[in-house]
C-alpha positions as CSV (number, residue, x, y, z in Angstrom):
1,M,37.8,230.0,-85.8
2,A,34.9,227.7,-85.6
3,K,31.6,228.9,-84.0
4,A,30.4,227.3,-80.8
5,K,27.4,225.1,-81.3
6,K,24.1,226.2,-79.8
7,E,22.8,224.2,-76.9
8,E,20.1,221.8,-78.0
9,N,17.1,221.0,-75.9
10,N,17.3,217.7,-74.0
11,S,15.2,215.3,-76.0
12,K,14.8,212.8,-73.2
13,P,11.4,212.8,-71.6
14,R,11.3,213.6,-67.9
15,V,10.7,210.7,-65.5
16,K,8.4,210.9,-62.5
17,V,8.8,208.5,-59.6
18,S,5.7,207.2,-58.0
19,F,5.8,207.7,-54.2
20,F,3.4,204.8,-53.6
21,K,5.4,202.3,-55.7
22,A,8.6,203.4,-54.0
23,F,7.0,202.9,-50.6
24,L,5.8,199.4,-51.7
25,I,9.4,198.6,-52.7
26,L,10.7,199.6,-49.2
27,I,8.1,197.6,-47.4
28,G,8.7,194.5,-49.5
29,A,12.5,194.8,-49.0
30,D,12.0,195.1,-45.3
31,L,9.8,192.0,-45.1
32,V,12.3,190.0,-47.1
33,L,15.4,191.2,-45.2
34,L,13.8,190.8,-41.8
35,L,11.7,187.6,-42.1
36,A,13.5,185.4,-44.7
37,P,13.6,181.9,-43.3
38,G,17.0,181.0,-41.9
39,V,18.8,184.2,-43.0
40,G,16.5,187.0,-42.0
41,L,17.7,189.5,-39.4
42,L,14.8,188.8,-37.0
43,N,15.2,185.0,-37.6
44,S,18.8,185.3,-36.6
45,A,18.0,186.9,-33.2
46,F,14.6,185.4,-32.4
47,Y,12.8,182.2,-33.2
48,I,10.1,183.0,-35.7
49,G,8.1,180.0,-36.9
50,E,8.0,179.0,-40.5
51,M,4.2,179.7,-40.6
52,I,5.1,183.4,-40.4
53,S,8.4,183.5,-42.3
54,W,7.4,181.9,-45.6
55,P,4.2,183.9,-46.1
56,A,6.1,187.1,-45.2
57,L,8.8,186.2,-47.7
58,V,6.2,185.6,-50.5
59,I,4.3,188.8,-49.6
60,G,7.6,190.8,-49.6
61,L,8.6,189.4,-53.0
62,A,5.1,190.2,-54.4
63,L,5.3,193.7,-53.1
64,L,8.8,194.1,-54.7
65,A,7.5,192.9,-58.0
66,F,4.4,195.1,-57.9
67,G,6.5,198.1,-56.9
68,F,9.2,197.7,-59.5
69,N,6.5,197.2,-62.2
70,G,5.5,200.8,-62.4
71,V,7.8,202.9,-60.2
72,F,9.0,205.2,-63.1
73,R,6.5,207.1,-65.2
74,K,7.1,209.3,-68.2
75,M,5.9,212.8,-67.9
């Protein structure tokens, strides 16, 4: 009979998630979903002017990009 192979150590490095970056992703996603011009949830229920909607969309997308940039760190 063949011998069972020994368990080898996991060679993949552990990944640590940055809480601050994950929080920025959540805030950015909320801004985009709520205040997107024409399709946002708050724009569907209430009239929110374009002077607020477009900058909020741009800020939300910037927060998403900044958050996804470094959310996972190697340990």
